FIPA-57346 format. One record per atom (N, C-alpha, C): x negated, y, z. Coordinates in pm, whole numbers, plus 32768, in hexadecimal, padded with zeros to 4 digits. Each point is the difference from the previous one (the first is absolute). Example, Ala and Ser with C-alpha at 12.3 -4.5 7.8 and 13.67 -1.06 7.14 Angstrom:
BEGIN
7AD97DC7830C/805980778000/7FA680788000/802380697FB8/7FAE80778006/804D806D8049/
// end
This chain:
BEGIN
7FAB7F888000/805580788000/7FA8807C8000/801F805C7FA8/7FB4807B7FF6/804C80708042/7FBE8044805C/803D80718044/7FCF807D7FB9/805780427FB5/7FD480747FB4/806F80677FFB/7FD6807D7FF2/805F806D7FF5/7FBA80737FBC/804B80627FD3/7FC180747FC3/8041807F8033/7FB080698005/803080838028/7FCF80607F97/805A804A7FC0/7FDA805B7F96/800E808F8031/7F9A80507FEA/8007808E8023/7FD380507F87/805480597FCE/7FDF804B7F88/7FBF80858022/7FFA8021807E/7FBC8079802A/7F8C7FDB8059/7FAC805F801C/7F8A7FE68052/80287FD8808D/7FC87F93802E/80197FD18089/7F8280198052/800B804D8068/7F8D801C8055/7FEB7F8A805D/7F877FC57FFF/7FE67F8F805A/802080258091/80347FA0804B/802C801B8089/7F898011805D/7F8E7FCC7FD9/7F8B80098055/7F9580537FBB/7F9E8028804C/7F93804E7FC8/7F927FA37FD0/7FD680107F81/7F937FAE7FC9/7F7F804F8008/7F957FBB8023/7F8080428012/7FA37FDD7F8E/7FA6805C7FDA/7FA27FEB7F93/7F927F9F8029/7FDE7FAA7FA6/7F937FA28014/7F8480387FB8/7F8C7FF2803C/7F86802C7FBE/7FC87F8F7FAD/7FAC80207F9F/7FC17F997FAE/801880147F6D/7FC27FAB7FB0/800A80087F70/807F7FBD7FCE/802B80267F88/80747FC37FC1/7FD17FAA7F8B/80507F9B7FE0/7FDE7FAB7F8E/800280537F81/806280577FF5/8007805D7F90/8003808C803A/7FA780557FD4/7FF980888035/807C804E7FDB/8016806E8045/8079804E7FEB/800C803B7F75/7F9280157FBA/8004803A7F7A/7FFF7F917F98/80697FF77FB0/800B7F967F9E/7FB0801D7F83/7FC37F997FC6/7FC1800B7F7E/80697FDD7F97/7FDF80137F80/805E7FDD7F96/801D7F6A8002/7F997FB08021/80137F718005/80607FD98070/7FF580458071/80587FE38070/8092801A7FDD/801880637FAB/808880297FE2/804C7F987FAE/7FBB7F987FD1/80417F9E7FAA/80597F9F804F/7FF17FF88083/80547FA6804E/8091802B7FFF/805B7F9C8006/808F80218001/802980428082/7FBB7FE0806D/8021803B8081/7F867FF9805B/800A80448073/7F967FFD8063/802A7FA88074/7FA97FA9802C/80157FB5807B/7FBB804B8070/80508031805F/7FCA8051806E/7FD67FA68073/7FA47FA57FE5/7FD67F9F8065/7F737FD07FE3/7FB37FEC8069/7F7A7FC87FF1/80007F698011/80757FC48017/80097F71801A/7FD77FAF7F86/7F987FAD800B/7FDA7FAA7F8F/806C7F9A7FE1/804E7FD88064/80697F9E7FE8/8070803B7FAB/8024807D8017/8067803E7FAB/7FCD80137F72/7F8380287FF1/7FC7800E7F7B/80037F7A7FB6/7FDA7F968044/7FFD7F7C7FC1/808B7FD17FD8/806380198055/80897FD67FE1/803580477F84/7FE980827FF5/8030804B7F8C/7FB27FDA7F83/7F7F7FE9800F/7FAC7FDD7F8D/80257F777FC9/80277FA58057/801B7F787FD2/807E7FF67FAB/805780668006/807580007FA8/7FED80607F8A/7F84802D7FED/7FDD80487F88/802880927FF9/801680418073/8027808C7FFF/7F86805B7FF0/801680737FBE/7F9780637FED/8011806F8067/7F9D80108059/800B80648069/7F74802A802B/7FF9806C8049/7F83802D803A/801180078098/7F9280038046/800380008092/7FCD80858035/80548043804D/7FD88077804A/80327FEC808F/7FAD7FCE8059/802E7FE38088/8032807C804A/80697FED804C/802F806B8058/7F96801C806B/7FFC807B802E/7FA38026806A/80407FF9808A/80767FC58008/80498001807E/7FDB7F8C805A/7FF3801E807F/7FE27F9A8065/80827FCA8038/800E7F7B8000/807A7FC38033/800A800F8097/80778025802D/801A8013808F/80817FB88023/7FFB7FA3805E/807A7FBE802E/804D805F805B/807F80147FDF/8054805A804E/80627FB18055/7FF680098082/805D7FBA8058/808B803B7FF1/80637FA88004/808A802D7FF7/803580077F73/7FAA7FF77F9C/802C80047F75/80227F737FD2/80727FF07FBD/80247F7D7FCB/7F997FD47F99/7FDB7F7F8003/7F977FD17FA6/801A801E7F6D/807B7FF17FD2/801E80197F73/7FED80947FDF/80258056805C/7FED80907FEC/7F6B80218000/7FB77FC1805C/7F7080158008/7FBD7FDD7F7B/80207F8A7FCA/7FC07FD27F85/802280587F89/807F80227FEF/802580527F8C/7FD08090800F/80028035807A/7FD280898015/7F6B800D7FE5/7FB37F9E802D/7F71800A7FEA/7FDC7FE37F6F/804A7FA87FBD/7FEA7FEA7F71/801780827FB4/8068804B8027/801A807F7FBD/7F9580678022/7FD18000807D/7F98805F8028/7F817FE97FB0/7FDB7F817FEC/7F8A7FE07FB0/8012802E7F70/80757FE17FC7/801980287F76/7FFE80987FF1/803B80468060/800780927FF6/7F768040800D/7FAA7FC78056/7F7A8035800E/7FB67FFF7F7A/800E7F937FB6/7FBF7FF57F7D/804A80517F96/80857FFD8003/805080497F9D/7FE880988009/7FE480318076/7FE3808F800D/7F8280277FB5/7FA57FA17FEF/7F84801A7FB6/800F7FE37F6B/80647FAF7FDD/80167FD87F74/8094800C7FE0/8034807B7FF7/809180167FF7/80407FD47F7D/7FB27FDC7F9D/803A7FD87F80/7FF77F6A7FE6/7FE77FB5806A/7FF47F6F7FF2/80657FB9805A/802B7F897FD3/804C7FA78058/7FA17FCA806A/802E7FFA807B/7FAD7FD0806F/804D7F95804E/7FBB7F91801B/803A7F93804F/7FB77FF58084/804B800B806E/7FC87FEF8086/803B7F858042/7FB57FC4805C/80327F898046/7FC67FFC808D/804C7FC3805A/7FD17FEE8088/80397F7D8035/7FAA7FAA8033/80297F7D8033/7FE87FF98096/80657FD28048/7FF57FF28091/802C7F75802A/7FC97FD2806F/80247F7F803B/804B801A8082/80737FC08011/8054801A8074/801A7F80804E/7FE58005807F/80217F92805C/806680378062/807A7FCD7FF7/806C803C804E/801D808A7FC7/7FEA80678050/800E808B7FD2/7F7980487FFF/7F947FB58017/7F7C803D8008/7FB67FF67F7C/7FC980707FD5/7FAD80017F87/7F727FDA8026/7FCC7F997FC0/7F797FD1801A/7FA1803A7F98/7F9E804A802C/7FA2803E7FA5/7F887FA57FE4/7F97803C7FCB/7F847FB77FE7/7FB27FF78084/7FC57F8D801C/7FB77FF1807E/7F8380588003/7FE6803A8072/7F8A8057800F/7F817FAF8014/800E7F868035/7F8C7FAD801B/802E7F6E8008/7FA37FA08007/80267F738006/805B7FDE8076/7FEE8043806F/80547FE68075/809280227FE2/801680717FBE/808980257FDD/80387FA37F95/7FAC7FD57FA3/802C7FA07F9A/802F7F7F8042/7FB67FD38065/80267F868049/808780138044/80138074803E/807E801D8046/807680007F9F/7FF080407F8C/806C80077F9D/80237F757FCC/7F997FB47FD8/80197F7B7FC8/803B7FA28068/7FDA800E807C/80397FAE806B/8095801B8010/8026807D7FEF/808D8025800D/80517FD07F87/7FC380007F8A/80477FD77F87/800E7F687FF7/7FA57FB6803D/7FFB7F6E7FF3/80827FBE802D/80337FA67FAC/80787FB48023/808180507FFC/7FFB80797FCA/807780567FFD/801680387F73/807080407FEE/801B80457F82/7FEE80968013/7FD680447F97/7FF680918001/802880337F77/800B80817FF3/8027803C7F81/7F9180557FC6/7FF880017F7C/7FA7805B7FB7/805780597FA8/7FF480818014/804E80617FB2/7FA180587FB0/801C800C7F80/7FB7805E7FAC/8060806A7FCD/7FDC807E8015/8049806E7FC4/7FB880277F81/804A80197F95/7FC580307F83/804680817FD8/7FB580597FC3/803880817FD7/7FC680277F79/805880217FA3/7FD880347F7E/802E80907FF7/7FA480577FD9/8026808D7FF3/7FBD80437F8A/8041806B7FD1/7FC880547F97/8028808F8020/7FA380508036/802280898028/803580557F8E/7FD17FE47F86/802980527F8E/80937FF97FE1/80417F908023/80907FF47FE8/804D7FF28084/7FBE801E806E/803D7FFE8085/80457F7C801D/7FB97F927FE7/80397F7C8019/7FB17FB7806B/80487FCC8061/7FC57FAD806A/805E7F8B8018/7FCD7F867FF3/80537F8B801C/7FB17F9F8056/803D7FD5806D/7FBD7FA7805E/80527F838019/7FBB7F92801B/80417F828022/7FAD7FBA806C/803D7F9F8040/7FB67FAB805C/80257F6E7FE7/7FA07FAA801A/80157F707FF0/7FCB7FBC807D/804D7FA18032/7FDA7FB9807B/7FF47F6A7FE6/7F967FC68030/7FE97F707FF8/7FEE7FC8808C/803F7F8F801B/7FEF7FBF8082/7F927F977FF5/7FA28004805C/7F8D7FA77FFE/80027FA8807D/7FF07F7E7FEC/7FFE7FA2806F/7F717FCC8010/7FC280228071/7F777FD7801C/80007F7B804B/7FA77FA77FD9/7FF97F7F8046/7FBE80138089/800E7F9D8056/7FBD80048081/7F697FF97FEA/7FB6804D804D/7F6F80097FED/7FB67FDE8080/7F987FB37FF2/7FA87FE58072/7F9E80738011/7FC9800D8076/7F9F806A801A/7F8D7FFA7F9D/7FCF7F867FE4/7F907FF37FA4/802680267F71/807F7FEE7FDC/802E802B7F7C/7FF680987FF4/803280448066/7FFF80927FFF/7F7180358001/7FAE7FC88056/7F75802E800A/7FB57FE67F7D/80187F8E7FC4/7FBD7FE07F82/802B805D7F91/808280207FFC/8032805C7F99/7FC5808B8012/7FF9802E807B/7FC78084801B/7F6E80077FD5/7FB77F91800F/7F737FFF7FD8/7FEE80117F69/80677FE47FB2/7FF580157F6F/7FFF80957FDD/802E8055805D/8006808F7FE8/807D802D7FB6/804F7FA27FCE/807580247FB1/80698051804B/80177FE78081/806D80478044/7FE780968016/7F83802D7FF7/7FDE80828037/803480797FB2/80237FF17F83/803180747FB4/80927FEF7FD5/804A7FAC804A/80877FE07FD6/806480128072/8070803E7FDF/806B800D8063/80307F768027/80117FEB8082/80287F7C8030/7F8D7FA0800F/7F88802B7FDB/7F847FB18012/7FFB7F807FAF/80457FFD7F8C/7FF17F8C7FA8/801E80297F70/7FC87FB37FA2/801B80177F72/80377F817FC3/807D80027FD6/80417F877FCE/7FC17FD17F7D/7FC1805C7FB6/7FC47FDD7F80/7F767FC1800E/7FCC7FFD807B/7F7C7FC88019/80067F88805B/7F9B7FF58055/7FFC7F908060/80798005805C/8032807A801A/807380108058/807D7FB97FCF/80037FDD7F7F/80727FB57FCD/80107F7A8045/7F937FCC8037/80057F7F8049/8048800D8085/8011807B802F/80438016807F/809780097FF1/802E80147F84/808E80177FE5/80467F7F7FDB/80697FE08049/804D7F867FE6/805D80127F89/804880707FFC/805A801D7F91/802980938006/803B802E7F92/803580887FFD/808D7FFE7FC6/804A8068801D/808380167FC2/7FFA80887FBD/7FFC7FFF7F7A/7FF9807F7FB9/7F8880077FA4/7FD6807A7FE4/7F97801B7F9E/7F757FE48037/7FB57FAA7FB9/7F757FE58027/7FA9807A7FE7/800F80407F8C/7FAC80747FE0/801780738060/80788005803C/801B80668064/7FA57FEF8079/7FE77F838027/7FA87FE58073/7F7080237FDC/7FDB7FED7F82/7F7A80247FD2/7FED80988004/806C804C7FE2/7FF480918008/8055804E7F9F/80427FBC7FA0/805380487F9F/80667F9F7FC5/808280178015/80667FA87FC7/800B80167F69/7FC87FA37FB2/7FF580177F70/8086800B7FBA/80607FAC8023/808280037FBD/804280888010/80078030807B/80428080801A/7FAF80767FC9/7F7C7FF78009/7FAC806C7FCC/800E800C7F69/7FFE7F8F7FBC/800E80027F6E/808880357FD7/80687FD88046/808680317FE0/800880978012/7FC080338069/7FFD80908018/7FB980497F8D/7F8F7FCB7FD5/7FB6803D7F92/804C7FF77F7D/803E7F907FE6/804D7FEE7F84/807B80597FFD/804080118072/807B804E8007/7FEA808F7FD0/7F8680338018/7FE280897FD8/7FA680087F85/7FF17F8E7FBC/7FB37FFF7F86/7F6B801A8011/7FCD7FE18078/7F74801D801D/7FA47F947FCA/80247F828013/7FAD7F907FD3/80567F857FEF/7FD97FAC7F9E/80497F857FE6/7FA27F9A7FC0/7FD97F988048/7FA17F9F7FC9/803C7FA87F93/808480067FEE/80427FA97F9E/800E80427F77/7FCD807B7FF3/800780437F7D/7F7C7FF47FB9/
// end
């Protein structure tokens, strides 16, 4: 069963939380070259997993990562958090490239009503994985497509339920030693070794990886932005 819904906003939606600037280099600098302009849209994300998912279905795009630092906001509903931050990322990039379509995304892991972020250290990774073991949790990705030039903003969210198998202490410790959990929300990557920890899922697999391909492609096709079948 796929848990999915969409929220459409045709006017600018101000994110409910304050996003902070991240320091560092971008994959694509703010000033586009002629070659950069050939992409059908901009992916406002530095995630290699999102790049790989879009590339594997043959879409033409360029990468300009958002400069926004993710902040978990207590009291905010997870679906609102994901879609609001996806829009904030897209808007940060769209403000620099107002004549391009921009796609933003944000993926969060939820246990109960708590949003689980990326572990700060191996100890926190152990704590997160211990809590997830033998239980179900949800992964929600918010996606946002916008084009400032025509004042269009459309956002959706997709939810997948993930069932983690029971884990022994040595399983968790061994997985942490691989280093894979350290840059991932929820401290695991289903597309890697972490897939061995997952018993089953209900919903979109690519959503757990970081971008729900079916819904993202439909969003892009609906506005004539990209279509791999043409």
